[in-house]
Backbone bond lengths (Angstrom), bond angles and torsions (degrees), N, CA, C in turn:
res aa  C-N    CA-C-N  psi(-1)  N-CA   C-N-CA  omega(-1)  CA-C   N-CA-C  phi
1 M - - - 1.465 - - 1.527 109.86 -
2 S 1.341 117.61 134.07 1.451 121.56 -177.67 1.528 111.23 -70.16
3 E 1.341 114.84 162.97 1.469 119.69 179.55 1.526 110.79 -61.92
4 K 1.348 116.64 -38.72 1.465 120.59 -179.86 1.521 110.73 -63.12
5 M 1.344 116.96 -41.65 1.465 120.59 179.03 1.524 110.72 -65.96
6 N 1.337 116.71 -38.19 1.462 120.27 178.01 1.518 111.46 -61.84
7 I 1.336 116.47 -41.38 1.464 121.12 -179.80 1.524 110.58 -65.42
8 V 1.339 116.71 -43.54 1.471 120.60 178.83 1.525 110.52 -61.38
9 T 1.338 116.72 -43.39 1.467 121.11 179.07 1.522 110.98 -62.35
10 E 1.336 116.21 -42.34 1.465 120.45 -179.72 1.529 110.97 -66.96
11 K 1.326 116.91 -36.35 1.468 120.82 176.91 1.530 110.40 -62.59
12 K 1.332 116.60 -44.15 1.469 120.59 179.73 1.530 110.98 -65.63
13 L 1.344 116.45 -39.28 1.460 120.96 178.16 1.524 110.85 -63.06
14 A 1.335 116.51 -43.31 1.465 121.13 179.98 1.522 110.84 -63.42
15 A 1.343 116.76 -43.97 1.461 120.40 179.38 1.527 110.96 -64.89
16 G 1.337 116.93 -40.16 1.467 120.71 178.75 1.517 112.51 -65.77
17 L 1.336 116.34 -39.42 1.467 121.08 177.62 1.520 110.59 -62.71
18 S 1.329 116.56 -40.40 1.455 121.42 179.13 1.528 111.00 -62.07
19 I 1.317 117.07 -42.51 1.467 121.85 179.12 1.529 110.63 -61.15
20 T 1.334 116.44 -47.79 1.468 121.16 -177.04 1.525 111.65 -63.75
21 S 1.341 116.68 -47.24 1.463 119.52 -177.70 1.526 111.39 -65.13
22 N 1.343 116.81 -39.43 1.459 119.89 179.12 1.525 111.79 -64.41
23 A 1.328 117.19 -39.65 1.471 120.88 -179.59 1.526 111.03 -60.81
24 V 1.322 116.12 -44.76 1.470 120.41 -179.58 1.528 110.85 -65.55
25 I 1.325 117.06 -44.25 1.465 121.57 -177.62 1.530 111.16 -65.62
26 I 1.331 116.98 -39.09 1.473 120.62 178.84 1.526 110.70 -58.53
27 I 1.333 116.38 -48.11 1.468 121.49 -179.11 1.526 110.38 -59.66
28 L 1.339 116.11 -45.89 1.466 120.40 -179.04 1.530 111.47 -62.77
29 K 1.328 117.46 -41.67 1.464 120.88 -177.55 1.527 111.83 -69.12
30 F 1.327 117.10 -42.23 1.466 118.97 178.60 1.534 111.08 -63.05
31 I 1.321 116.56 -42.43 1.474 120.68 178.41 1.519 110.15 -61.79
32 A 1.345 116.08 -48.21 1.472 120.36 -179.25 1.519 111.34 -63.67
33 G 1.343 117.31 -40.49 1.462 120.98 -179.09 1.512 112.30 -64.59
34 I 1.329 116.49 -43.77 1.466 120.51 -179.49 1.522 111.16 -66.83
35 I 1.341 116.49 -44.63 1.469 120.17 -178.43 1.527 111.35 -67.03
36 S 1.351 116.53 -41.29 1.474 119.99 -175.46 1.525 113.03 -83.48
37 G 1.339 116.96 -20.05 1.459 120.15 -177.56 1.512 113.21 76.82
38 S 1.348 117.77 21.42 1.464 122.16 -176.05 1.527 110.93 -94.59
39 I 1.342 116.19 119.12 1.465 120.46 176.80 1.521 110.82 -68.12
40 S 1.331 117.58 -30.47 1.461 119.83 179.78 1.530 110.72 -67.26
41 I 1.333 117.34 -37.07 1.470 120.25 178.54 1.529 110.37 -71.82
42 I 1.341 116.55 -42.35 1.469 119.62 178.28 1.532 109.80 -63.70
43 S 1.327 116.55 -40.48 1.457 120.23 177.77 1.529 110.63 -63.56
44 E 1.312 115.96 -39.45 1.467 119.95 177.87 1.539 110.68 -66.61
45 A 1.345 116.24 -32.61 1.466 119.96 175.45 1.533 110.52 -65.07
46 I 1.345 115.94 -38.73 1.472 120.67 176.70 1.526 109.80 -64.80
47 H 1.335 115.67 -40.89 1.468 120.12 176.11 1.530 110.52 -59.86
48 S 1.333 116.53 -44.15 1.465 120.53 179.40 1.526 111.42 -67.00
49 L 1.348 116.35 -31.12 1.463 119.09 176.21 1.528 110.15 -64.01
50 S 1.331 116.47 -38.78 1.471 119.56 175.78 1.528 109.64 -65.90
51 D 1.352 117.11 -34.91 1.467 120.83 174.46 1.523 110.80 -60.40
52 F 1.333 114.59 -42.51 1.468 119.70 -177.92 1.528 110.97 -64.25
53 L 1.325 116.05 -47.32 1.462 119.88 178.91 1.530 110.51 -61.49
54 A 1.337 115.59 -38.48 1.462 120.29 178.14 1.523 110.97 -65.29
55 S 1.339 116.95 -38.87 1.464 120.81 179.56 1.525 111.22 -65.46
56 V 1.330 116.03 -38.40 1.466 119.98 177.00 1.531 109.58 -63.57
57 L 1.341 115.92 -44.87 1.458 119.96 177.00 1.525 111.39 -59.29
58 T 1.334 115.58 -42.46 1.460 120.55 -179.95 1.520 111.50 -61.67
59 F 1.332 116.05 -43.01 1.457 120.66 -178.81 1.529 111.05 -58.41
60 F 1.331 115.87 -48.50 1.460 119.33 -178.82 1.534 111.43 -71.89
61 A 1.339 117.02 -33.30 1.463 120.02 177.71 1.525 110.83 -65.60
62 V 1.341 116.60 -41.08 1.463 121.06 178.63 1.524 110.47 -63.71
63 M 1.337 116.77 -42.73 1.455 120.54 178.56 1.527 111.06 -63.20
64 K 1.336 116.51 -43.07 1.461 120.68 -177.13 1.522 111.28 -71.31
65 S 1.318 117.03 -42.19 1.469 120.12 -176.27 1.520 112.25 -68.46
66 S 1.346 117.20 -21.61 1.467 120.36 -179.94 1.529 112.17 -80.52
67 E 1.337 116.99 -8.31 1.462 119.59 178.24 1.531 110.12 -70.23
68 P 1.344 117.22 145.17 1.469 120.03 179.75 1.521 111.71 -71.07
69 A 1.314 116.54 164.05 1.464 121.58 177.09 1.526 110.18 -61.16
70 D 1.344 115.66 147.58 1.462 120.49 178.22 1.535 108.72 -138.38
71 N 1.322 116.01 -172.22 1.460 119.98 -177.66 1.523 112.64 -63.34
72 D 1.346 116.50 -36.89 1.464 120.51 -179.84 1.520 112.53 -78.78
73 H 1.330 116.83 -26.00 1.463 121.61 -179.48 1.537 108.95 -132.22
74 P 1.327 116.71 73.32 1.468 120.16 -175.30 1.529 114.29 -64.45
75 F 1.337 117.36 -19.48 1.463 120.78 178.24 1.529 111.94 -98.21
76 G 1.335 116.76 11.97 1.455 120.39 179.20 1.518 112.61 92.08
77 H 1.342 116.18 -174.91 1.465 122.16 -174.54 1.528 112.36 -116.15
78 G 1.333 116.98 21.39 1.463 120.55 -176.11 1.515 114.41 -60.51
79 K 1.340 117.94 -28.36 1.463 121.00 -178.22 1.529 112.64 -64.43
80 Y 1.343 117.09 -19.90 1.464 119.21 177.51 1.523 110.67 -60.34
81 E 1.326 116.93 -34.93 1.466 119.70 178.73 1.525 110.75 -69.79
82 D 1.333 116.89 -39.51 1.459 119.57 177.59 1.529 110.90 -63.88
83 M 1.333 116.10 -41.45 1.466 119.54 178.04 1.517 111.08 -62.88
84 S 1.332 116.36 -42.11 1.464 120.45 177.97 1.524 111.21 -60.33
85 G 1.341 116.19 -44.84 1.458 119.58 179.37 1.513 112.53 -62.82
86 F 1.344 116.91 -37.45 1.464 121.05 179.06 1.532 110.93 -65.49
87 V 1.343 116.51 -43.26 1.466 120.45 178.40 1.523 110.27 -64.82
88 E 1.341 116.66 -38.67 1.465 120.15 177.87 1.524 111.01 -60.33
89 G 1.328 116.20 -42.77 1.461 119.56 177.55 1.514 111.35 -60.08
90 G 1.342 116.50 -40.41 1.468 121.17 177.26 1.515 112.08 -63.59
91 L 1.333 116.66 -39.32 1.465 120.58 178.45 1.530 111.06 -64.62
92 I 1.325 116.45 -39.97 1.470 120.28 177.52 1.523 110.27 -61.56
93 I 1.336 116.37 -44.63 1.466 120.59 -179.78 1.520 110.55 -62.91
94 F 1.331 117.30 -45.05 1.467 121.06 179.50 1.524 111.03 -60.86
95 A 1.344 116.44 -45.06 1.466 120.31 -179.72 1.524 110.86 -60.76
96 A 1.333 117.03 -42.45 1.466 120.88 -179.37 1.527 111.37 -63.71
97 L 1.330 117.06 -43.90 1.470 120.60 179.50 1.526 111.42 -64.26
98 Y 1.324 116.35 -38.54 1.469 119.57 179.53 1.535 111.19 -67.47
99 I 1.336 116.23 -38.85 1.461 120.09 177.45 1.527 110.16 -61.20
100 I 1.338 117.18 -44.44 1.467 121.29 178.73 1.523 110.47 -61.28
101 Y 1.334 116.59 -41.96 1.471 121.83 179.54 1.530 111.38 -60.35
102 E 1.320 116.63 -49.04 1.467 120.56 -178.27 1.526 111.50 -66.94
103 A 1.332 116.52 -39.64 1.460 119.68 179.99 1.526 111.33 -66.58
104 C 1.336 117.22 -39.78 1.467 120.84 178.29 1.526 111.04 -64.78
105 K 1.330 116.86 -37.64 1.473 119.44 176.54 1.522 110.70 -59.54
106 K 1.329 115.42 -42.64 1.458 119.09 -178.37 1.528 111.46 -70.90
107 L 1.339 116.41 -31.87 1.466 120.44 -179.85 1.523 112.62 -72.01
108 F 1.335 117.18 -41.93 1.461 121.24 -167.89 1.528 115.03 -104.74
109 M 1.323 117.25 -2.86 1.472 118.63 177.08 1.526 111.67 -85.11
110 H 1.354 114.84 -8.15 1.477 121.20 173.32 1.529 113.31 58.15
111 K 1.327 115.59 34.80 1.459 118.94 175.26 1.527 109.62 -93.93
112 T 1.328 115.20 144.94 1.464 119.78 177.87 1.529 109.38 -75.01
113 F 1.312 116.38 132.30 1.465 119.28 178.44 1.520 109.42 -145.72
114 E 1.329 114.89 155.45 1.466 121.08 177.90 1.519 108.88 -126.88
115 V 1.312 115.16 149.14 1.461 120.77 -179.78 1.521 109.20 -121.00
116 D 1.349 116.07 124.82 1.462 121.43 173.63 1.533 107.07 -93.45
117 A 1.321 115.98 103.21 1.470 120.37 -167.75 1.522 115.12 -82.88
118 T 1.328 119.02 -18.43 1.473 121.24 -170.78 1.530 112.84 -60.10
119 L 1.329 116.46 -51.79 1.467 119.99 -179.65 1.526 111.15 -62.15
120 G 1.332 115.81 -39.93 1.457 119.98 179.36 1.516 112.36 -62.18
121 I 1.319 116.96 -39.67 1.470 121.40 179.06 1.527 110.48 -60.15
122 I 1.333 116.39 -43.67 1.466 120.80 -179.55 1.527 111.06 -63.89
123 V 1.331 116.02 -46.77 1.469 120.53 -177.99 1.527 111.07 -65.79
124 M 1.327 117.61 -39.97 1.459 120.13 179.04 1.524 111.33 -64.51
125 L 1.315 117.36 -36.61 1.465 120.83 176.88 1.530 110.75 -62.77
126 V 1.322 115.85 -45.74 1.469 120.74 178.67 1.525 110.04 -60.64
127 S 1.339 115.73 -42.67 1.464 121.04 -178.85 1.526 111.70 -62.81
128 V 1.327 117.15 -44.58 1.465 121.70 -179.11 1.524 110.92 -61.36
129 V 1.319 116.43 -47.57 1.471 120.44 -177.73 1.529 110.93 -64.77
130 A 1.338 117.11 -46.67 1.468 120.72 -178.31 1.525 111.53 -63.12
131 N 1.330 116.46 -46.44 1.466 119.79 -178.23 1.523 112.75 -69.15
132 F 1.321 116.70 -28.92 1.467 119.81 177.28 1.529 110.59 -60.93
133 F 1.329 116.54 -49.06 1.463 120.44 -177.37 1.527 111.88 -71.51
134 V 1.330 117.14 -39.94 1.466 119.82 -179.63 1.529 110.78 -66.92
135 S 1.335 117.52 -44.65 1.473 120.20 -179.60 1.522 111.15 -65.65
136 A 1.331 117.51 -36.98 1.469 120.61 177.69 1.526 110.40 -61.06
137 Y 1.332 116.47 -40.46 1.464 120.80 178.40 1.526 110.90 -67.89
138 L 1.336 117.18 -40.01 1.466 120.90 178.42 1.527 110.92 -62.36
139 F 1.327 117.45 -43.78 1.460 120.99 179.28 1.533 110.79 -63.72
140 K 1.322 116.59 -38.41 1.463 121.27 179.57 1.522 110.68 -62.70
141 V 1.339 116.46 -48.12 1.465 120.95 -179.04 1.529 110.36 -69.64
142 A 1.343 117.30 -38.48 1.468 121.28 179.34 1.526 110.80 -61.39
143 K 1.334 116.86 -41.03 1.465 121.02 179.32 1.518 110.73 -66.81
144 K 1.339 116.20 -41.91 1.462 120.52 -178.60 1.524 111.44 -67.05
145 S 1.339 116.93 -39.47 1.470 121.44 -174.68 1.524 113.25 -98.73
146 N 1.346 117.18 -5.41 1.468 122.28 -177.87 1.533 110.93 59.55
147 S 1.345 115.54 40.73 1.463 121.17 -176.19 1.521 111.35 -93.91
148 I 1.343 117.68 113.27 1.461 121.82 178.16 1.521 110.59 -68.25
149 S 1.336 116.71 -29.52 1.452 120.92 -178.65 1.530 111.15 -69.56
150 L 1.325 117.07 -46.70 1.464 120.42 177.50 1.525 110.93 -67.39
151 L 1.332 116.02 -34.52 1.466 119.44 177.09 1.524 110.50 -62.80
152 A 1.340 116.80 -44.15 1.465 120.83 178.43 1.524 110.63 -63.18
153 D 1.328 116.19 -39.45 1.465 119.90 179.21 1.530 110.51 -66.47
154 G 1.344 116.33 -38.48 1.461 120.00 176.54 1.516 111.68 -64.45
155 E 1.346 116.18 -41.63 1.468 120.45 176.52 1.528 110.37 -62.59
156 H 1.317 115.28 -38.22 1.459 120.92 178.31 1.528 110.22 -58.92
157 L 1.323 116.30 -47.82 1.461 120.38 -179.72 1.525 111.78 -69.00
158 R 1.333 116.63 -31.91 1.462 118.96 179.04 1.525 110.54 -67.01
159 T 1.335 117.71 -37.59 1.461 119.09 175.04 1.526 110.36 -64.39
160 D 1.340 115.47 -32.97 1.466 119.68 177.23 1.525 110.49 -64.51
161 I 1.331 116.55 -37.54 1.468 120.32 177.90 1.527 110.26 -63.43
162 Y 1.338 116.01 -49.63 1.466 119.78 -178.25 1.527 111.48 -62.41
163 S 1.329 115.63 -43.57 1.462 118.38 -179.05 1.527 110.69 -67.39
164 S 1.331 116.48 -37.46 1.476 119.70 178.02 1.519 111.17 -65.12
165 I 1.337 116.94 -38.95 1.466 120.53 177.11 1.527 110.48 -63.89
166 G 1.341 115.66 -42.11 1.465 119.31 177.99 1.510 112.32 -61.42
167 I 1.326 115.22 -44.98 1.469 119.45 179.38 1.519 110.77 -68.26
168 L 1.326 117.05 -38.40 1.468 121.05 176.98 1.526 110.92 -58.91
169 A 1.340 116.14 -45.83 1.467 120.20 178.73 1.525 110.75 -63.01
170 G 1.335 115.55 -39.57 1.463 119.30 179.03 1.519 112.66 -65.98
171 L 1.326 116.70 -40.87 1.466 120.43 178.98 1.525 111.20 -64.88
172 I 1.346 115.94 -37.98 1.468 119.38 176.74 1.531 109.85 -64.53
173 L 1.347 115.78 -40.98 1.465 120.38 178.72 1.534 110.91 -64.90
174 I 1.333 116.37 -41.02 1.470 120.31 178.05 1.526 110.66 -63.10
175 K 1.329 116.27 -41.45 1.466 120.57 179.87 1.524 111.45 -63.55
176 I 1.362 115.58 -36.49 1.465 119.86 -178.53 1.528 111.41 -76.19
177 T 1.355 116.20 -44.47 1.470 120.63 -172.82 1.530 114.03 -94.10
178 G 1.339 116.82 -25.73 1.459 120.36 -175.92 1.521 113.57 76.11
179 I 1.346 118.11 12.49 1.468 122.24 -179.93 1.533 108.91 -90.30
180 D 1.327 116.46 93.80 1.462 121.27 -173.13 1.535 113.66 -69.94
181 I 1.355 117.08 -22.37 1.468 119.99 -178.47 1.527 111.79 -65.21
182 L 1.324 116.65 -16.39 1.464 120.62 177.00 1.535 111.42 -64.08
183 D 1.320 116.59 -26.02 1.468 121.11 -175.71 1.535 112.73 -58.33
184 P 1.344 120.06 -56.41 1.464 119.01 179.02 1.532 113.67 -68.83
185 I 1.327 117.72 -28.85 1.471 120.48 177.58 1.523 110.28 -64.46
186 I 1.326 116.18 -44.49 1.465 121.04 177.61 1.525 110.19 -62.17
187 A 1.327 116.25 -40.44 1.468 120.70 -179.98 1.535 110.87 -59.39
188 I 1.336 116.98 -40.91 1.474 120.98 -179.59 1.521 110.49 -67.91
189 L 1.323 118.31 -43.64 1.463 121.69 179.94 1.531 111.14 -60.91
190 V 1.335 115.57 -43.06 1.463 120.19 178.59 1.532 110.25 -64.71
191 A 1.329 116.77 -40.57 1.470 121.24 -178.75 1.527 111.47 -62.73
192 L 1.332 117.52 -36.49 1.461 120.72 178.58 1.534 111.08 -64.19
193 F 1.313 115.92 -38.44 1.472 120.32 176.55 1.528 110.44 -65.66
194 I 1.328 116.65 -42.89 1.465 121.65 179.44 1.528 109.80 -62.62
195 L 1.325 116.31 -40.06 1.463 121.90 -178.67 1.536 110.67 -60.01
196 K 1.314 117.06 -42.84 1.470 122.10 178.99 1.532 110.41 -60.36
197 T 1.319 117.22 -44.08 1.463 121.37 179.68 1.528 111.15 -63.42
198 G 1.333 116.11 -41.75 1.463 120.37 179.66 1.512 112.37 -60.12
199 F 1.336 117.09 -44.48 1.463 120.79 179.04 1.527 111.08 -65.41
200 S 1.325 117.06 -36.26 1.462 121.04 -179.60 1.528 111.04 -64.98
201 I 1.339 116.86 -46.25 1.473 121.49 179.20 1.519 110.61 -64.05
202 S 1.336 117.05 -44.34 1.469 121.22 -178.55 1.524 110.79 -62.52
203 K 1.333 116.83 -40.25 1.461 120.68 -179.09 1.523 111.05 -63.56
204 E 1.339 116.87 -44.78 1.465 120.47 -177.77 1.521 111.90 -65.88
205 T 1.345 116.49 -47.00 1.462 119.44 -177.13 1.526 111.89 -71.36
206 L 1.345 117.14 -33.26 1.467 119.40 176.69 1.524 110.17 -65.32
207 N 1.320 116.64 -36.97 1.466 120.47 176.68 1.527 110.64 -59.61
208 N 1.334 116.57 -41.27 1.467 120.40 178.35 1.522 111.49 -68.12
209 L 1.327 117.25 -40.70 1.469 120.94 -179.87 1.522 111.50 -63.83
210 L 1.326 116.45 -33.33 1.462 121.03 -179.20 1.522 112.00 -93.13
211 D 1.348 115.31 15.36 1.469 121.34 178.17 1.516 112.28 58.68
212 G 1.322 115.66 40.49 1.453 119.74 174.26 1.525 110.77 -67.66
213 S 1.312 116.29 158.06 1.457 121.15 -177.38 1.530 111.45 -70.72
214 L 1.315 115.41 162.27 1.464 120.74 174.46 1.528 109.87 -66.09
215 P 1.335 117.92 161.13 1.466 120.25 173.87 1.525 110.60 -56.77
216 Q 1.321 116.05 152.53 1.463 121.39 -175.49 1.526 111.90 -57.90
217 E 1.343 117.60 -36.80 1.466 119.22 -178.77 1.530 112.18 -65.19
218 D 1.344 116.98 -33.49 1.465 120.03 177.05 1.528 110.79 -70.98
219 L 1.333 116.47 -40.46 1.463 119.89 177.74 1.535 110.79 -62.97
220 E 1.333 116.11 -40.80 1.465 119.58 179.00 1.518 111.07 -65.35
221 L 1.336 116.70 -35.78 1.460 120.51 177.52 1.533 110.44 -61.78
222 I 1.341 116.08 -45.21 1.468 120.76 178.78 1.523 110.21 -62.84
223 E 1.331 116.36 -45.18 1.464 120.69 -179.26 1.533 111.73 -62.30
224 N 1.331 116.26 -38.95 1.468 119.64 179.83 1.526 111.62 -64.61
225 I 1.336 115.75 -38.53 1.468 119.59 178.02 1.528 110.22 -64.19
226 I 1.341 116.00 -43.73 1.472 119.81 -178.86 1.522 110.97 -66.02
227 T 1.331 116.35 -46.57 1.470 119.58 -177.15 1.530 112.29 -67.10
228 S 1.331 117.37 -22.50 1.465 119.27 176.19 1.526 111.33 -65.95
229 Y 1.342 116.60 -16.46 1.466 121.92 178.09 1.529 111.84 -98.37
230 T 1.321 116.47 -0.56 1.466 119.37 -176.90 1.530 109.76 -74.43
231 N 1.307 114.67 93.46 1.469 121.90 178.68 1.520 108.13 -150.79
232 E 1.325 116.35 -142.88 1.458 118.02 179.68 1.532 112.52 -67.95
233 R 1.349 117.37 -19.12 1.472 119.98 -178.41 1.529 112.33 -91.44
234 V 1.339 118.05 -30.83 1.467 121.82 -179.10 1.527 108.48 -128.04
235 K 1.341 116.57 127.78 1.461 120.93 -175.59 1.537 112.78 -100.21
236 G 1.301 117.24 -6.71 1.457 119.73 178.65 1.517 111.57 153.42
237 Y 1.319 116.58 -172.57 1.460 122.02 178.40 1.523 108.84 -153.81
238 K 1.332 116.68 166.38 1.464 122.16 177.15 1.528 109.00 -158.59
239 N 1.322 115.43 170.76 1.473 123.09 174.08 1.526 113.10 55.88
240 L 1.343 116.56 42.32 1.461 119.89 176.92 1.524 110.01 -74.26
241 K 1.334 116.13 122.58 1.468 122.19 177.34 1.520 108.55 -132.70
242 A 1.329 116.81 138.87 1.464 120.19 -179.74 1.525 109.92 -148.70
243 R 1.323 116.22 142.85 1.462 121.88 -179.70 1.521 109.83 -148.08
244 R 1.335 115.55 159.86 1.451 121.47 172.90 1.524 109.02 -92.96
245 C 1.321 116.26 141.09 1.464 122.33 175.46 1.511 107.64 -136.70
246 G 1.346 116.39 89.70 1.465 120.05 -176.05 1.520 109.93 62.74
247 P 1.341 117.66 -127.39 1.464 120.37 -178.35 1.522 113.58 -81.12
248 S 1.319 117.92 -2.36 1.461 121.50 -174.76 1.529 111.57 -114.53
249 T 1.325 115.21 167.04 1.459 122.71 176.50 1.525 108.97 -124.35
250 D 1.328 116.31 130.20 1.465 121.89 178.07 1.527 109.01 -103.95
251 I 1.331 116.57 129.02 1.460 121.94 -179.17 1.523 109.39 -128.86
252 E 1.327 116.35 135.11 1.456 122.37 174.81 1.529 108.70 -131.14
253 L 1.335 117.05 140.21 1.455 120.30 175.13 1.527 110.17 -162.00
254 T 1.305 114.83 163.79 1.465 122.01 175.58 1.522 108.31 -112.52
255 M 1.348 115.97 129.01 1.463 120.41 178.31 1.517 109.58 -111.89
256 L 1.327 114.46 142.17 1.460 121.36 -175.92 1.532 110.17 -106.32
257 F 1.319 115.48 123.57 1.463 121.74 -176.89 1.535 110.54 -116.84
258 P 1.336 116.58 159.41 1.469 119.79 175.17 1.532 110.85 -56.54
259 K 1.296 116.60 145.36 1.462 120.58 -175.14 1.524 112.79 -63.50
260 D 1.325 116.89 -27.42 1.458 119.44 -177.55 1.533 112.85 -95.40
261 M 1.317 117.46 7.99 1.468 120.99 -179.54 1.522 109.96 -79.25
262 T 1.340 117.50 137.53 1.468 120.73 -177.53 1.521 111.03 -75.63
263 I 1.330 115.87 158.77 1.468 121.27 177.39 1.512 110.30 -59.34
264 N 1.316 116.22 -39.38 1.460 120.55 -179.09 1.532 111.13 -62.67
265 E 1.309 117.65 -41.43 1.467 121.18 178.95 1.525 111.21 -68.10
266 C 1.330 116.87 -41.13 1.468 120.81 176.96 1.531 110.46 -60.11
267 H 1.319 115.13 -43.96 1.466 120.30 -178.62 1.535 111.09 -63.03
268 K 1.299 116.68 -39.31 1.459 120.96 179.53 1.530 111.35 -62.76
269 V 1.330 116.71 -44.24 1.466 120.62 178.41 1.533 110.72 -63.12
270 C 1.331 116.32 -43.31 1.474 120.55 178.97 1.522 111.01 -59.71
271 D 1.335 116.69 -41.88 1.464 120.85 178.69 1.534 111.03 -63.15
272 E 1.316 116.86 -40.05 1.462 120.80 179.51 1.532 110.87 -63.66
273 I 1.324 115.56 -43.95 1.469 120.00 -179.84 1.525 110.64 -66.30
274 E 1.325 117.22 -42.58 1.463 121.17 177.88 1.525 111.10 -58.12
275 E 1.330 116.51 -43.28 1.458 120.79 -178.50 1.524 111.21 -64.99
276 L 1.324 117.58 -40.83 1.469 121.15 178.81 1.528 111.41 -65.09
277 V 1.335 117.26 -41.10 1.466 121.02 179.53 1.523 110.01 -65.47
278 K 1.332 117.39 -41.43 1.460 121.04 179.26 1.518 111.68 -64.03
279 Q 1.327 116.79 -35.39 1.459 120.43 177.62 1.522 111.44 -64.09
280 K 1.342 116.30 -33.20 1.465 121.09 -177.41 1.530 112.73 -86.70
281 L 1.340 117.65 -37.40 1.469 120.88 -172.01 1.530 114.09 -110.18
282 G 1.311 118.29 -3.51 1.470 119.80 178.32 1.515 112.78 83.45
283 S 1.326 115.98 -131.29 1.463 121.73 -176.99 1.528 110.24 -69.55
284 V 1.337 115.95 109.07 1.462 121.16 -173.57 1.528 110.33 -137.07
285 T 1.326 116.33 139.33 1.460 122.75 169.43 1.522 107.69 -114.10
286 I 1.346 116.69 120.28 1.461 121.08 -175.47 1.527 110.19 -118.70
287 M 1.319 115.37 130.36 1.461 121.26 173.09 1.524 108.34 -116.53
288 I 1.344 116.16 114.92 1.457 121.56 -178.61 1.523 109.35 -113.11
289 H 1.323 115.19 124.16 1.464 121.02 175.66 1.521 108.11 -99.83
290 A 1.339 116.53 122.53 1.462 121.16 -178.08 1.524 110.28 -94.14
291 E 1.343 115.14 133.18 1.465 121.04 177.64 1.519 109.67 -133.77
292 P 1.341 117.95 153.22 1.469 119.73 173.35 1.522 109.47 -67.32
293 E 1.312 117.15 150.65 1.465 121.57 -174.93 1.535 111.72 -58.10
294 C 1.331 112.38 145.97 1.473 120.02 179.24 1.516 106.58 -144.35
295 E 1.290 118.30 110.24 1.463 121.70 -172.87 1.523 113.05 -58.84
296 K 1.314 117.27 -32.45 1.473 120.58 -177.99 1.521 112.36 -71.03
297 C 1.378 117.43 -29.74 1.462 118.99 -173.37 1.515 112.89 -110.69
298 S 1.314 117.95 0.78 1.470 119.35 -178.85 1.509 111.10 -76.24
299 K 1.319 113.85 155.47 1.470 120.66 177.76 1.517 107.41 -134.75
300 N 1.297 117.45 121.15 1.455 120.89 -175.85 1.514 110.40 -112.60
């Protein structure tokens, strides 16, 4: 089996594992929340439900994005991962707003309520441990495959870990002090953290969907590689453009060569530069247009 096939298989395995773990955790949290009467646990179950829906989206996005280019999608299907990540960010934002809504209702309706924290503490511990290992695996596979969709799913689970830890600490505090009003307050604080993560994911994936440029550090890396060739063989470059497309990066630029340089020599230099960029940025598609040197348009 080729390395590319191994990566695709591992991506599908990671997405499937995320779906399974989220399904189990959701059931446990809803049961614990209903039995204990804790709005923070029920809110966390809603958050995990958004994780589950996001994991399902990720699974199908990974499967679709791994398909080769065809007549309808000549540039490939990488944008499916960006779309999945954008929807995941929206789900995180929706879950956070709903948690705030439910917690505020419990705070301001002035109804007497009690929270049985013991069951919630156990379930939150299980959730933290399970999500820690699953998210670590997602980040590992996302880094290896350069998958924005798996990365977003890993970030999703990492917010679940932080929020579960916050709720766990709150439940322990409630058990010690008996101050049940802490439950909805903790839920709101956790929701604000989740909201920040949702906006961050949505911003990054929307930038990719709208063909936004790569981060400045990546552009500088590409420029440094090109300028390292600026000598008697390369006279400059112009029109550098780069964007993310799912797990891949698309780069276009024009390179300026000496007028007496052969096509074969120009091609060799372009291949060398392409190989260096791929070593630094991973999965990359580069289109280089070669032109004879022009002092007015060169960039050194």
